[in-house]
CHARMM internal coordinates of N, CA and C (Angstrom, degrees):
IC EDIT
DIST 1 N 1 CA 1.4370
DIST 1 CA 1 C 1.5257
ANGL 1 N 1 CA 1 C 111.05
DIST 1 C 2 N 1.2993
ANGL 1 CA 1 C 2 N 118.34
DIHE 1 N 1 CA 1 C 2 N -35.55
DIST 2 N 2 CA 1.4595
ANGL 1 C 2 N 2 CA 120.89
DIHE 1 CA 1 C 2 N 2 CA 179.99
DIST 2 CA 2 C 1.5216
ANGL 2 N 2 CA 2 C 111.40
DIHE 1 C 2 N 2 CA 2 C -66.07
DIST 2 C 3 N 1.3230
ANGL 2 CA 2 C 3 N 117.04
DIHE 2 N 2 CA 2 C 3 N -30.43
DIST 3 N 3 CA 1.4701
ANGL 2 C 3 N 3 CA 120.90
DIHE 2 CA 2 C 3 N 3 CA 178.04
DIST 3 CA 3 C 1.5212
ANGL 3 N 3 CA 3 C 110.53
DIHE 2 C 3 N 3 CA 3 C -63.44
DIST 3 C 4 N 1.3294
ANGL 3 CA 3 C 4 N 118.35
DIHE 3 N 3 CA 3 C 4 N -41.92
DIST 4 N 4 CA 1.4602
ANGL 3 C 4 N 4 CA 122.57
DIHE 3 CA 3 C 4 N 4 CA 178.78
DIST 4 CA 4 C 1.5137
ANGL 4 N 4 CA 4 C 112.06
DIHE 3 C 4 N 4 CA 4 C -66.73
DIST 4 C 5 N 1.3298
ANGL 4 CA 4 C 5 N 116.62
DIHE 4 N 4 CA 4 C 5 N -37.08
DIST 5 N 5 CA 1.4600
ANGL 4 C 5 N 5 CA 120.19
DIHE 4 CA 4 C 5 N 5 CA 178.54
DIST 5 CA 5 C 1.5165
ANGL 5 N 5 CA 5 C 110.89
DIHE 4 C 5 N 5 CA 5 C -66.03
DIST 5 C 6 N 1.3070
ANGL 5 CA 5 C 6 N 117.16
DIHE 5 N 5 CA 5 C 6 N -42.05
DIST 6 N 6 CA 1.4624
ANGL 5 C 6 N 6 CA 119.93
DIHE 5 CA 5 C 6 N 6 CA 178.82
DIST 6 CA 6 C 1.5178
ANGL 6 N 6 CA 6 C 110.37
DIHE 5 C 6 N 6 CA 6 C -63.41
DIST 6 C 7 N 1.3205
ANGL 6 CA 6 C 7 N 118.22
DIHE 6 N 6 CA 6 C 7 N -37.36
DIST 7 N 7 CA 1.4478
ANGL 6 C 7 N 7 CA 120.99
DIHE 6 CA 6 C 7 N 7 CA 178.95
DIST 7 CA 7 C 1.5221
ANGL 7 N 7 CA 7 C 110.70
DIHE 6 C 7 N 7 CA 7 C -66.00
DIST 7 C 8 N 1.3228
ANGL 7 CA 7 C 8 N 118.24
DIHE 7 N 7 CA 7 C 8 N -40.54
DIST 8 N 8 CA 1.4649
ANGL 7 C 8 N 8 CA 121.30
DIHE 7 CA 7 C 8 N 8 CA 177.86
DIST 8 CA 8 C 1.5234
ANGL 8 N 8 CA 8 C 110.90
DIHE 7 C 8 N 8 CA 8 C -63.20
DIST 8 C 9 N 1.2968
ANGL 8 CA 8 C 9 N 116.82
DIHE 8 N 8 CA 8 C 9 N -43.20
DIST 9 N 9 CA 1.4635
ANGL 8 C 9 N 9 CA 120.42
DIHE 8 CA 8 C 9 N 9 CA 178.76
DIST 9 CA 9 C 1.5249
ANGL 9 N 9 CA 9 C 109.98
DIHE 8 C 9 N 9 CA 9 C -65.89
DIST 9 C 10 N 1.3260
ANGL 9 CA 9 C 10 N 117.15
DIHE 9 N 9 CA 9 C 10 N -41.34
DIST 10 N 10 CA 1.4624
ANGL 9 C 10 N 10 CA 120.75
DIHE 9 CA 9 C 10 N 10 CA 177.69
DIST 10 CA 10 C 1.5254
ANGL 10 N 10 CA 10 C 110.88
DIHE 9 C 10 N 10 CA 10 C -61.57
DIST 10 C 11 N 1.3132
ANGL 10 CA 10 C 11 N 117.55
DIHE 10 N 10 CA 10 C 11 N -40.40
DIST 11 N 11 CA 1.4605
ANGL 10 C 11 N 11 CA 120.50
DIHE 10 CA 10 C 11 N 11 CA 179.87
DIST 11 CA 11 C 1.5226
ANGL 11 N 11 CA 11 C 110.91
DIHE 10 C 11 N 11 CA 11 C -67.99
DIST 11 C 12 N 1.3242
ANGL 11 CA 11 C 12 N 118.04
DIHE 11 N 11 CA 11 C 12 N -39.88
DIST 12 N 12 CA 1.4638
ANGL 11 C 12 N 12 CA 120.21
DIHE 11 CA 11 C 12 N 12 CA 177.23
DIST 12 CA 12 C 1.5329
ANGL 12 N 12 CA 12 C 111.36
DIHE 11 C 12 N 12 CA 12 C -63.29
DIST 12 C 13 N 1.3117
ANGL 12 CA 12 C 13 N 116.95
DIHE 12 N 12 CA 12 C 13 N -41.72
DIST 13 N 13 CA 1.4625
ANGL 12 C 13 N 13 CA 120.37
DIHE 12 CA 12 C 13 N 13 CA 177.09
DIST 13 CA 13 C 1.5273
ANGL 13 N 13 CA 13 C 110.23
DIHE 12 C 13 N 13 CA 13 C -65.41
DIST 13 C 14 N 1.3341
ANGL 13 CA 13 C 14 N 116.86
DIHE 13 N 13 CA 13 C 14 N -37.54
DIST 14 N 14 CA 1.4601
ANGL 13 C 14 N 14 CA 120.91
DIHE 13 CA 13 C 14 N 14 CA 179.76
DIST 14 CA 14 C 1.5211
ANGL 14 N 14 CA 14 C 111.88
DIHE 13 C 14 N 14 CA 14 C -66.20
DIST 14 C 15 N 1.3245
ANGL 14 CA 14 C 15 N 117.61
DIHE 14 N 14 CA 14 C 15 N -30.22
DIST 15 N 15 CA 1.4612
ANGL 14 C 15 N 15 CA 120.03
DIHE 14 CA 14 C 15 N 15 CA 177.30
DIST 15 CA 15 C 1.5219
ANGL 15 N 15 CA 15 C 110.31
DIHE 14 C 15 N 15 CA 15 C -73.08
DIST 15 C 16 N 1.3157
ANGL 15 CA 15 C 16 N 117.25
DIHE 15 N 15 CA 15 C 16 N -39.72
DIST 16 N 16 CA 1.4679
ANGL 15 C 16 N 16 CA 120.52
DIHE 15 CA 15 C 16 N 16 CA -179.34
DIST 16 CA 16 C 1.5257
ANGL 16 N 16 CA 16 C 111.88
DIHE 15 C 16 N 16 CA 16 C -74.86
DIST 16 C 17 N 1.3184
ANGL 16 CA 16 C 17 N 116.99
DIHE 16 N 16 CA 16 C 17 N -50.76
DIST 17 N 17 CA 1.4656
ANGL 16 C 17 N 17 CA 123.14
DIHE 16 CA 16 C 17 N 17 CA 179.53
DIST 17 CA 17 C 1.5270
ANGL 17 N 17 CA 17 C 108.73
DIHE 16 C 17 N 17 CA 17 C -136.35
DIST 17 C 18 N 1.3173
ANGL 17 CA 17 C 18 N 117.72
DIHE 17 N 17 CA 17 C 18 N 91.52
DIST 18 N 18 CA 1.4671
ANGL 17 C 18 N 18 CA 120.72
DIHE 17 CA 17 C 18 N 18 CA -173.21
DIST 18 CA 18 C 1.5299
ANGL 18 N 18 CA 18 C 115.05
DIHE 17 C 18 N 18 CA 18 C -54.60
DIST 18 C 19 N 1.3419
ANGL 18 CA 18 C 19 N 120.33
DIHE 18 N 18 CA 18 C 19 N -45.72
DIST 19 N 19 CA 1.4731
ANGL 18 C 19 N 19 CA 117.90
DIHE 18 CA 18 C 19 N 19 CA -179.87
DIST 19 CA 19 C 1.5316
ANGL 19 N 19 CA 19 C 113.28
DIHE 18 C 19 N 19 CA 19 C -63.74
DIST 19 C 20 N 1.3220
ANGL 19 CA 19 C 20 N 116.95
DIHE 19 N 19 CA 19 C 20 N -32.70
DIST 20 N 20 CA 1.4646
ANGL 19 C 20 N 20 CA 119.95
DIHE 19 CA 19 C 20 N 20 CA 179.31
DIST 20 CA 20 C 1.5251
ANGL 20 N 20 CA 20 C 111.35
DIHE 19 C 20 N 20 CA 20 C -66.36
DIST 20 C 21 N 1.3227
ANGL 20 CA 20 C 21 N 116.97
DIHE 20 N 20 CA 20 C 21 N -41.12
DIST 21 N 21 CA 1.4562
ANGL 20 C 21 N 21 CA 120.11
DIHE 20 CA 20 C 21 N 21 CA 177.71
DIST 21 CA 21 C 1.5186
ANGL 21 N 21 CA 21 C 112.32
DIHE 20 C 21 N 21 CA 21 C -61.83
DIST 21 C 22 N 1.3283
ANGL 21 CA 21 C 22 N 116.44
DIHE 21 N 21 CA 21 C 22 N -41.83
DIST 22 N 22 CA 1.4665
ANGL 21 C 22 N 22 CA 120.39
DIHE 21 CA 21 C 22 N 22 CA 178.87
DIST 22 CA 22 C 1.5186
ANGL 22 N 22 CA 22 C 110.11
DIHE 21 C 22 N 22 CA 22 C -70.33
DIST 22 C 23 N 1.3246
ANGL 22 CA 22 C 23 N 117.77
DIHE 22 N 22 CA 22 C 23 N -37.70
DIST 23 N 23 CA 1.4590
ANGL 22 C 23 N 23 CA 121.19
DIHE 22 CA 22 C 23 N 23 CA 179.07
DIST 23 CA 23 C 1.5292
ANGL 23 N 23 CA 23 C 111.16
DIHE 22 C 23 N 23 CA 23 C -63.12
DIST 23 C 24 N 1.3233
ANGL 23 CA 23 C 24 N 117.08
DIHE 23 N 23 CA 23 C 24 N -40.81
DIST 24 N 24 CA 1.4576
ANGL 23 C 24 N 24 CA 120.04
DIHE 23 CA 23 C 24 N 24 CA 179.47
DIST 24 CA 24 C 1.5235
ANGL 24 N 24 CA 24 C 111.47
DIHE 23 C 24 N 24 CA 24 C -65.68
DIST 24 C 25 N 1.3172
ANGL 24 CA 24 C 25 N 117.32
DIHE 24 N 24 CA 24 C 25 N -29.17
DIST 25 N 25 CA 1.4693
ANGL 24 C 25 N 25 CA 121.27
DIHE 24 CA 24 C 25 N 25 CA -178.82
DIST 25 CA 25 C 1.5366
ANGL 25 N 25 CA 25 C 111.78
DIHE 24 C 25 N 25 CA 25 C -84.70
DIST 25 C 26 N 1.3441
ANGL 25 CA 25 C 26 N 117.68
DIHE 25 N 25 CA 25 C 26 N -44.97
DIST 26 N 26 CA 1.4673
ANGL 25 C 26 N 26 CA 121.37
DIHE 25 CA 25 C 26 N 26 CA -170.95
DIST 26 CA 26 C 1.5215
ANGL 26 N 26 CA 26 C 114.35
DIHE 25 C 26 N 26 CA 26 C -113.27
DIST 26 C 27 N 1.3128
ANGL 26 CA 26 C 27 N 119.11
DIHE 26 N 26 CA 26 C 27 N -15.88
DIST 27 N 27 CA 1.4578
ANGL 26 C 27 N 27 CA 120.50
DIHE 26 CA 26 C 27 N 27 CA -173.40
DIST 27 CA 27 C 1.5166
ANGL 27 N 27 CA 27 C 110.04
DIHE 26 C 27 N 27 CA 27 C 82.83
DIST 27 C 28 N 1.2937
ANGL 27 CA 27 C 28 N 116.26
DIHE 27 N 27 CA 27 C 28 N -153.17
DIST 28 N 28 CA 1.4679
ANGL 27 C 28 N 28 CA 121.23
DIHE 27 CA 27 C 28 N 28 CA -174.08
DIST 28 CA 28 C 1.5299
ANGL 28 N 28 CA 28 C 110.88
DIHE 27 C 28 N 28 CA 28 C -95.95
DIST 28 C 29 N 1.3306
ANGL 28 CA 28 C 29 N 116.00
DIHE 28 N 28 CA 28 C 29 N 54.47
DIST 29 N 29 CA 1.4609
ANGL 28 C 29 N 29 CA 121.73
DIHE 28 CA 28 C 29 N 29 CA -179.95
DIST 29 CA 29 C 1.5269
ANGL 29 N 29 CA 29 C 109.35
DIHE 28 C 29 N 29 CA 29 C -100.04
DIST 29 C 30 N 1.3155
ANGL 29 CA 29 C 30 N 116.30
DIHE 29 N 29 CA 29 C 30 N -170.85
DIST 30 N 30 CA 1.4670
ANGL 29 C 30 N 30 CA 121.93
DIHE 29 CA 29 C 30 N 30 CA -176.48
DIST 30 CA 30 C 1.5281
ANGL 30 N 30 CA 30 C 111.96
DIHE 29 C 30 N 30 CA 30 C -61.32
DIST 30 C 31 N 1.3383
ANGL 30 CA 30 C 31 N 117.95
DIHE 30 N 30 CA 30 C 31 N -34.43
DIST 31 N 31 CA 1.4603
ANGL 30 C 31 N 31 CA 120.59
DIHE 30 CA 30 C 31 N 31 CA -179.71
DIST 31 CA 31 C 1.5209
ANGL 31 N 31 CA 31 C 111.46
DIHE 30 C 31 N 31 CA 31 C -60.48
DIST 31 C 32 N 1.3298
ANGL 31 CA 31 C 32 N 116.29
DIHE 31 N 31 CA 31 C 32 N -39.59
DIST 32 N 32 CA 1.4636
ANGL 31 C 32 N 32 CA 120.35
DIHE 31 CA 31 C 32 N 32 CA 179.03
DIST 32 CA 32 C 1.5144
ANGL 32 N 32 CA 32 C 111.03
DIHE 31 C 32 N 32 CA 32 C -63.95
DIST 32 C 33 N 1.3259
ANGL 32 CA 32 C 33 N 117.35
DIHE 32 N 32 CA 32 C 33 N -44.96
DIST 33 N 33 CA 1.4644
ANGL 32 C 33 N 33 CA 120.33
DIHE 32 CA 32 C 33 N 33 CA -177.08
DIST 33 CA 33 C 1.5173
ANGL 33 N 33 CA 33 C 111.83
DIHE 32 C 33 N 33 CA 33 C -68.56
DIST 33 C 34 N 1.3280
ANGL 33 CA 33 C 34 N 117.15
DIHE 33 N 33 CA 33 C 34 N -36.09
DIST 34 N 34 CA 1.4615
ANGL 33 C 34 N 34 CA 120.12
DIHE 33 CA 33 C 34 N 34 CA 176.09
DIST 34 CA 34 C 1.5256
ANGL 34 N 34 CA 34 C 109.99
DIHE 33 C 34 N 34 CA 34 C -64.48
DIST 34 C 35 N 1.3137
ANGL 34 CA 34 C 35 N 116.53
DIHE 34 N 34 CA 34 C 35 N -43.84
DIST 35 N 35 CA 1.4543
ANGL 34 C 35 N 35 CA 120.62
DIHE 34 CA 34 C 35 N 35 CA 179.77
DIST 35 CA 35 C 1.5271
ANGL 35 N 35 CA 35 C 111.24
DIHE 34 C 35 N 35 CA 35 C -65.12
DIST 35 C 36 N 1.3118
ANGL 35 CA 35 C 36 N 117.35
DIHE 35 N 35 CA 35 C 36 N -39.97
DIST 36 N 36 CA 1.4639
ANGL 35 C 36 N 36 CA 120.82
DIHE 35 CA 35 C 36 N 36 CA 178.24
DIST 36 CA 36 C 1.5217
ANGL 36 N 36 CA 36 C 110.65
DIHE 35 C 36 N 36 CA 36 C -62.78
DIST 36 C 37 N 1.3079
ANGL 36 CA 36 C 37 N 117.42
DIHE 36 N 36 CA 36 C 37 N -44.50
DIST 37 N 37 CA 1.4593
ANGL 36 C 37 N 37 CA 121.41
DIHE 36 CA 36 C 37 N 37 CA 178.93
DIST 37 CA 37 C 1.5296
ANGL 37 N 37 CA 37 C 111.02
DIHE 36 C 37 N 37 CA 37 C -63.45
DIST 37 C 38 N 1.3232
ANGL 37 CA 37 C 38 N 117.26
DIHE 37 N 37 CA 37 C 38 N -44.41
DIST 38 N 38 CA 1.4621
ANGL 37 C 38 N 38 CA 120.19
DIHE 37 CA 37 C 38 N 38 CA 178.72
DIST 38 CA 38 C 1.5298
ANGL 38 N 38 CA 38 C 111.73
DIHE 37 C 38 N 38 CA 38 C -64.94
DIST 38 C 39 N 1.3245
ANGL 38 CA 38 C 39 N 117.41
DIHE 38 N 38 CA 38 C 39 N -35.54
DIST 39 N 39 CA 1.4565
ANGL 38 C 39 N 39 CA 120.70
DIHE 38 CA 38 C 39 N 39 CA 178.46
DIST 39 CA 39 C 1.5228
ANGL 39 N 39 CA 39 C 110.95
DIHE 38 C 39 N 39 CA 39 C -69.15
DIST 39 C 40 N 1.3170
ANGL 39 CA 39 C 40 N 117.52
DIHE 39 N 39 CA 39 C 40 N -36.93
DIST 40 N 40 CA 1.4691
ANGL 39 C 40 N 40 CA 120.72
DIHE 39 CA 39 C 40 N 40 CA 177.13
DIST 40 CA 40 C 1.5225
ANGL 40 N 40 CA 40 C 110.19
DIHE 39 C 40 N 40 CA 40 C -66.74
DIST 40 C 41 N 1.3314
ANGL 40 CA 40 C 41 N 116.62
DIHE 40 N 40 CA 40 C 41 N -40.86
DIST 41 N 41 CA 1.4645
ANGL 40 C 41 N 41 CA 120.50
DIHE 40 CA 40 C 41 N 41 CA -179.46
DIST 41 CA 41 C 1.5286
ANGL 41 N 41 CA 41 C 112.04
DIHE 40 C 41 N 41 CA 41 C -72.79
DIST 41 C 42 N 1.3049
ANGL 41 CA 41 C 42 N 117.37
DIHE 41 N 41 CA 41 C 42 N -29.78
DIST 42 N 42 CA 1.4619
ANGL 41 C 42 N 42 CA 121.76
DIHE 41 CA 41 C 42 N 42 CA 178.80
DIST 42 CA 42 C 1.5080
ANGL 42 N 42 CA 42 C 109.59
DIHE 41 C 42 N 42 CA 42 C -175.95
DIST 42 C 43 N 1.3104
ANGL 42 CA 42 C 43 N 116.53
DIHE 42 N 42 CA 42 C 43 N 134.22
DIST 43 N 43 CA 1.4571
ANGL 42 C 43 N 43 CA 120.81
DIHE 42 CA 42 C 43 N 43 CA -174.21
DIST 43 CA 43 C 1.5286
ANGL 43 N 43 CA 43 C 111.98
DIHE 42 C 43 N 43 CA 43 C -65.16
DIST 43 C 44 N 1.3155
ANGL 43 CA 43 C 44 N 117.61
DIHE 43 N 43 CA 43 C 44 N -41.25
DIST 44 N 44 CA 1.4682
ANGL 43 C 44 N 44 CA 121.89
DIHE 43 CA 43 C 44 N 44 CA -177.54
DIST 44 CA 44 C 1.5314
ANGL 44 N 44 CA 44 C 111.93
DIHE 43 C 44 N 44 CA 44 C -64.86
DIST 44 C 45 N 1.3467
ANGL 44 CA 44 C 45 N 120.02
DIHE 44 N 44 CA 44 C 45 N -46.15
DIST 45 N 45 CA 1.4741
ANGL 44 C 45 N 45 CA 118.19
DIHE 44 CA 44 C 45 N 45 CA 176.08
DIST 45 CA 45 C 1.5327
ANGL 45 N 45 CA 45 C 112.86
DIHE 44 C 45 N 45 CA 45 C -60.38
DIST 45 C 46 N 1.3238
ANGL 45 CA 45 C 46 N 117.13
DIHE 45 N 45 CA 45 C 46 N -33.98
DIST 46 N 46 CA 1.4611
ANGL 45 C 46 N 46 CA 120.57
DIHE 45 CA 45 C 46 N 46 CA 176.43
DIST 46 CA 46 C 1.5111
ANGL 46 N 46 CA 46 C 112.05
DIHE 45 C 46 N 46 CA 46 C -63.94
DIST 46 C 47 N 1.3356
ANGL 46 CA 46 C 47 N 116.85
DIHE 46 N 46 CA 46 C 47 N -41.22
DIST 47 N 47 CA 1.4612
ANGL 46 C 47 N 47 CA 121.02
DIHE 46 CA 46 C 47 N 47 CA 178.26
DIST 47 CA 47 C 1.5234
ANGL 47 N 47 CA 47 C 110.39
DIHE 46 C 47 N 47 CA 47 C -65.71
DIST 47 C 48 N 1.3170
ANGL 47 CA 47 C 48 N 116.59
DIHE 47 N 47 CA 47 C 48 N -44.72
DIST 48 N 48 CA 1.4634
ANGL 47 C 48 N 48 CA 120.27
DIHE 47 CA 47 C 48 N 48 CA -178.32
DIST 48 CA 48 C 1.5232
ANGL 48 N 48 CA 48 C 110.28
DIHE 47 C 48 N 48 CA 48 C -61.82
DIST 48 C 49 N 1.3329
ANGL 48 CA 48 C 49 N 116.92
DIHE 48 N 48 CA 48 C 49 N -46.18
DIST 49 N 49 CA 1.4679
ANGL 48 C 49 N 49 CA 119.11
DIHE 48 CA 48 C 49 N 49 CA -179.71
DIST 49 CA 49 C 1.5315
ANGL 49 N 49 CA 49 C 111.24
DIHE 48 C 49 N 49 CA 49 C -66.62
DIST 49 C 50 N 1.3322
ANGL 49 CA 49 C 50 N 117.76
DIHE 49 N 49 CA 49 C 50 N -38.76
DIST 50 N 50 CA 1.4605
ANGL 49 C 50 N 50 CA 120.50
DIHE 49 CA 49 C 50 N 50 CA -179.68
DIST 50 CA 50 C 1.5253
ANGL 50 N 50 CA 50 C 111.01
DIHE 49 C 50 N 50 CA 50 C -63.04
DIST 50 C 51 N 1.3197
ANGL 50 CA 50 C 51 N 117.17
DIHE 50 N 50 CA 50 C 51 N -45.49
DIST 51 N 51 CA 1.4641
ANGL 50 C 51 N 51 CA 119.94
DIHE 50 CA 50 C 51 N 51 CA 179.62
DIST 51 CA 51 C 1.5191
ANGL 51 N 51 CA 51 C 109.90
DIHE 50 C 51 N 51 CA 51 C -65.93
DIST 51 C 52 N 1.3304
ANGL 51 CA 51 C 52 N 117.02
DIHE 51 N 51 CA 51 C 52 N -40.57
DIST 52 N 52 CA 1.4627
ANGL 51 C 52 N 52 CA 120.13
DIHE 51 CA 51 C 52 N 52 CA 178.34
DIST 52 CA 52 C 1.5302
ANGL 52 N 52 CA 52 C 110.93
DIHE 51 C 52 N 52 CA 52 C -61.40
DIST 52 C 53 N 1.3258
ANGL 52 CA 52 C 53 N 116.73
DIHE 52 N 52 CA 52 C 53 N -47.30
DIST 53 N 53 CA 1.4686
ANGL 52 C 53 N 53 CA 119.23
DIHE 52 CA 52 C 53 N 53 CA -175.77
DIST 53 CA 53 C 1.5299
ANGL 53 N 53 CA 53 C 112.04
DIHE 52 C 53 N 53 CA 53 C -70.30
DIST 53 C 54 N 1.3130
ANGL 53 CA 53 C 54 N 117.98
DIHE 53 N 53 CA 53 C 54 N -30.52
DIST 54 N 54 CA 1.4611
ANGL 53 C 54 N 54 CA 120.75
DIHE 53 CA 53 C 54 N 54 CA 178.88
DIST 54 CA 54 C 1.5266
ANGL 54 N 54 CA 54 C 110.95
DIHE 53 C 54 N 54 CA 54 C -73.42
DIST 54 C 55 N 1.3256
ANGL 54 CA 54 C 55 N 117.06
DIHE 54 N 54 CA 54 C 55 N -37.81
DIST 55 N 55 CA 1.4618
ANGL 54 C 55 N 55 CA 119.46
DIHE 54 CA 54 C 55 N 55 CA -175.19
DIST 55 CA 55 C 1.5130
ANGL 55 N 55 CA 55 C 114.30
DIHE 54 C 55 N 55 CA 55 C -89.52
DIST 55 C 56 N 1.3420
ANGL 55 CA 55 C 56 N 118.47
DIHE 55 N 55 CA 55 C 56 N -10.31
DIST 56 N 56 CA 1.4716
ANGL 55 C 56 N 56 CA 118.71
DIHE 55 CA 55 C 56 N 56 CA -178.85
DIST 56 CA 56 C 1.4967
ANGL 56 N 56 CA 56 C 112.35
DIHE 55 C 56 N 56 CA 56 C -75.48
END
COOR INIT
IC SEED 1 N 1 CA 1 C
IC BUILD
């Protein structure tokens, strides 16, 4: 049950600040940099990628 709660919190953080949600899950790896770039180019693509990378 705690695993599901962490995922919900991660998704909420990813909606508010997409790079932060990915950073909390993966650290400073390639996923974070991709999400940061997508968020700079457009907020919605950053959210979509963050939710995708957190839930995969």
